[in-house]
N, C-alpha and C positions, 0 to 999 in steps of 0.2 A: 352564797347564792345571790343572783341578781335580784334587785328589788322589784323588777317588773318581769313577769313570766308570761308565756303565751300558751294557753291551754286549749287543746282540741278535745271536745267531748264526742264520743261515738254513742253506742246504744247503752242505755242504762236500765235500771229496774223499772217496772211499770209504775207510773205515777210521777209526781213532780220533784223527786229528790235531786236529780241531776240539775234541773233548772234552779232550784234553791241553792245548791252548792255553787253553781256558776255565778249566780247573782252575788253571792257573798265574796267570791274571789274577785269579781269585777269591782265591787265596792271597795275592796282592799287595794285597788290599783293595778290589777293584772288583766291582761287581754284574754278573752274567751271567744270561742266559736264552736258551734255545733254542726256536725255533718249529719243530716237526717236522711233516712233511707225509706221512710214511709210516713203516712199521715199521723200515725200513732206517735212517732218521735216528735213531729212538728207540734202536735196539740199540747204536749206536755212541756214545751220550751217557752220561756218568757218572750213576749213579743218584742221587747226593747233590747234583746241581746242578739248578736250576730248569729245567723242561721243560714246554712247553704244546703240545698237539696242535692242529693246524689241521684243522678238521672241515668247513668250509664248501666249496662249489664253488669251483674255482680262479678263476672269473669274479668272485667277490666279494673276491679277495685284496687289490687295491689299497685298498679302503675298510677292510677288516679290518686291514691293516697300519697305516693311519693311527691306528686305535683302539689297536692294540698299542703303538705309539710313545707315544701320550698316556698310556695306563695305566701303562706301565713307566718313563716319563720317560727314554726312551732317548737317549743321546748319540752312540752309535757302532753301526754295523751291520757285520757281518762276513759276507762271501760268498766262494764259490769259483766263478769264472766269472761273467759279467755279462750273458749273452744269453738264458738260459732265462727264461720269462715271470715267474717268481717274483722273480728277481734283477733283471730289467730294470725291473720296477715299483719295486723297492727303490732302484735307482740313481736313477730319476727323482724319487722322493719325497724321498730323502736330499738331493738337490741343491736341491729346492724348499724344504726345511726347514732347510738349512744344517747338516745332520748329517755327521759323518765316515763315509765309506763305505770300509771296508778290504777291498780286492779281492785275493784270491789267485788264482793260475793256475799252470799248469805253467810251467817256466822258459822265458824267451825264449832263454836259453842252455841247451842240453841236451846230455847228461844231467847230473845232479848239482847242478842249480840249480832253485829255484822262484822265482816272481815274486810280489812284494808291491808294490801300488800303492794310491793313494787315488783314489776316484772312478770307476775303471774300468780295464779291461785291453784288450790287443789293439787293435782299432780304436777303442776309447774311451779309450785311454791318452793321457796328456799327451805321450808320445813322438811321437805322430802329427803334432803341430803343431810339434815342436821341430826346428829345423834342426841339421845337423851342425856348422855354424859356432858356434851357440850352445853346443853341448856342448863344442866345442874351447876356447871362451873360459873356461868354468868349469873345465875340466881344467887349464888354465894350464901346458901342456907335460908333465904327468905322464900316464903310461900304465901299465896293469896288465901283469903278466907275460903273454906270449902263449901261454898253456897250452891245448893242445887237449885236450878231454875224452877219456878212454880209450874204446876202441871197443866195450866191453861194458857194458851197463847192468844193474847187479846187482839191480834191483827189478822186472824185467819180470813174473816169475811172481807176485810179491807183489801187484802192481797188479791182475792178473787175478783172483787169489784173493780180494782184498777186494771186487772187483766181483761175484764169484759170491756171496759172503756177503750183500752188500747186497741184491741182487735176490732171493735166497732168502728173506730176511726179509719182503720185500714180497709175494712169491708165497704164502708159507705162514702169515704171521702178521699180515696187514694188516686183520684184521676190525674194528679200532678206527678205521679211516680209510675210511669208506664212500664219500666223494666224491673219493678220490685219483685223479688222472689223471697218467700219465707225460708228460713233455715230448718224449719220443722218438717217432719215427714207427712203431716196432714195439711190440708188447705187452711187458709185464714178463716174461711167461712165455718169450717168444721171446728177449728180451734175456738172461735167465738161462741159457737153453739154449745160446745162442751162446757165452756166456762159458765155460760148463762144457766145451763142445766144444773151445774154443780152449785151455783149460788142459790138457785131456787130450791134445790133439794137438800141444802145444808141442814136445816132443822131436822128433817126426817133421818138423814144419815147420822146426825149426832145421837138421836134417840136409839136408832138401831145399833149403833156402835156401843153405846153404854150397855144395852141389853145383852149383846153377844159377849162383851168382855165380862160382864157380871156373871153370866152363866159359866164361863170358863173358870173364873176365879173361885166360884162357889162349888165347882165340881171336885176340887181337891186333887186334880190330876197333876202329875209332873209333866212339864212341857218345855220344849225348846222354842224360842221365839225368833222368827225370821222377819226382819224389817225390810219390807219391799221399798223400792224407789220408783221414780218416774222414768219410764224408758226413754223419754226425750230430754231428761236432765243432763246438764253438761258433765257432771261427775260420773254418771253412768256411761254416757256416750264416749267421752274422752279419756276416761281413766279406769275402764274395765274391759275385759275381753269377751263379755257376753253380747250377743246380738239382740236379745230381747229379754223382757222380764220372764217370759215363759221358759227361756233357756236357763236362767238362774234358778227358777222354781223347780225345774226338772232335775237339775244337779242336786239341789237340797233334798228333794224327795227320794231320789235314788240312794244317796249316801245315808239318809236317815233310815231307810228301810233296811240297810245292811249293817248299820252301826248302833242304833238306839235300842234301849230296852223295850221289851214287848208291851209294857204298860204305859209307855211315855207317848206324849202327843207332839206333833209338829204343827205349830201355829204360824200361819202367814198373816202378817199385819200390813194392811195397805198404807201407802203414804197419805198424809192428810190432804194433799191436793190431787189425789187420784180422781180422774174425771171420766173413766170408763172407756177410754180409747182402746185399752186391752181388756178383754173379758176375763178378768182375773178369777172371779168366783168359779166360772166354768172351767178354767184351766186347772184350778185346785181340785175340783171334783174329778176331772179326768185323770189327774196325776194320782189321786187316792186309789182309783180303780186300777190304773196301770201298774202300781207298785205294791198292791196288796195292803193299802193303808186306810181302807174304809173304816170310818169311826175314829181313826187316829190322826187324820190330817184335817185341820180346821183353817178356815179363812175368816178374818174379821176386818171390817172397814176401819175401825179405830178403837176408841176407848181411852181411858186414862193411861197414857204410856208409862207414867211412873209406877202405877199399881201393877201393870202387866210386867214391867221389868223387875219389880220387887219380888215377884213370885216365880220368875223364870229360872230354869236350871242353867240355861245358856242362851246366848244371843248370836245370831248370824246375820250379816249384812254384806252388801258389796263394798260400799264405802260411805254409807250414810253418816252424817254428823250425829245422828241420834245414837250411834254406837258409843259415843263418849258418855252418854248417860248410863250405859251398862258399865263402862269402866269406872265411873264415879261410884257405883254401887258394889264394885268388886266382883261383878258377874263375868264368867268366862265369855270371851268374845272371839269370834272367827270372822275375818273379813275376806272377801273373795275378789277384791279389786285393789286399787292403789289409793291410800288415804294418808293424810298428814299425820294421823295418830298410829299409823301402821308400824310401830316400833316393837322390837322383839320383847321388850319388858312388859308390853301392854296387851298385844294380841297373840292368840295361839298360833303356833307354827305346825300344829298337827294336821294330818290329812283329815278331810271333813268327816269321813265315817268314824275315824278314831276320836275325833272331837265329840261327836254325838255319843260315843260310848263312854268316854271319861274325859270331859273337858277340863283343860288346865286354866286356872284363874290368872288374872293380871297381878302384877306387883302393885299393891295398893299405894305405897309411898311414891312409886315412880309416876303413877298417873297424877297424883297431887302436884308433883313437880312440873309435869308436862302442862297441866291445866294452868298453873301459876304463870308459866312462861307465856302461854297464849294471852292470858288476861293482861299481862304486863306489856305486850307488844302489839299484836295484830287484831285483837278483839276489842270492839268498841260497843258500849251499851247504847241502844237506840233501835230505830226501826225505819225501813224505807217507806212504810205504808200507812203511817199516821202522822198527823201534824206535830204532835209533841215529840214523837220518836225521831222525826226528821230534824227538828230543831236541836234536839240533844245531840244527834249524830253530827250535824254540821258544825256545831260549836267545838266538838272534840277533834273532828277530822281535818279542819282547815289548817291548824298548825302542823299536822302530820304531812299534808300535801306540800307545805312550804318548807319543811325541814330539809336540810342538805342530805341527810342519810335516811335510809328506810327504817321502819320500826325496829327491826332486829339489830341493826348496827347502832341505832340511836340508844337502845336499851343497854347494849353491851358497853357503850361508852359511859353510860351513867352508873354502871355496876349495880343493877337491881334497885333503882330508885323509882318511885312514882306509881305504886299499885293503886292508890286511892282513886285516881281519876277514872279508871276503867272497871272498878268493882261494882257488881250489881248491888243496888241498894234495895233491900226487901221492902215491899209495900209500894214501890213506884213503878216497877216494870209492867204490871198489868194495865197501867194507864197510858202506855206509850201508843 
């Protein structure tokens, strides 16, 4: 690979991660440029690094991107998530031109990991077409330590804080971007207000979540746990066939009513970042009445996911990464979308009503192999949302960006070497 590369950064996670990463690449002798689409992008970018405002309508973006790539002689594109229109176009054009597309995402293993892949993530990941047997061959008998992530995620409030700052910049300082359009279904003003409300209400939600989870666990009831997701999340929008979270909840309630035992409960657990844009508690109450599940259908905002999983009879999700915590515990798992861990050895192939009646468990040794493969390749310990987590992440990911091959080919070439760099070290993750 050439000693001097030319990186184009598009939209990243909220906060300064992309700026820090670009600064380190620039210090190593590579050219960097950021294309910004709003004042939130601009505020998080270092003032001494090249930055260009995109001022045209979003419909003109694919053609404009082609011109940017030519003018800057770009060799590498860096994105966070690959389904929003800006990044979906970049993914297609990078593939057509033979450019390296560096795709970041939240960790497939959570918390305390982030994902780095080439070409795409989630439903566009190379993992989707990779069999567990192919991973097993590359591992050659080696497995990583079976460490479960701690039950508390130390960056929850930081994530929300950075989101508030990002949308505040768009709301109050976006006059230089007259054609900006959000890819979300709600306005920027509402997005900002929802995040501010969530940040302010976080202590109350934590207490309420603990109380409702404690009541459930102490009841002694047998329950099936449904892990809800955010209806605007890329994994839901781009890699499932549901049109809303209500649609998913309706499907689960209907199949539970026809398949589960009469004494069992169906428990919907909200995503940690649920901000109220969908009235999920009201939806749950309506579904309980519609399907004759009054007293048997519960909705909880949160609680200790580890404890909830430990006592669940089964787990259902669309494609949440939290599903892997069920697999790590050997709990039967049914997914209703497309996920990188959707391998026949791991998730149930039963119809959902049959799954609720008698769920089949995953193959324990198979999940350990799958998890080991992820840790050895695309999963990096760190965080986008704290200073120590970003520093740790940048140190590990710079060599991966500069490598000739992507993480999967790199690992295959080394024949299962180098687990230690990406292993979660107990006692340090909570400080990220």
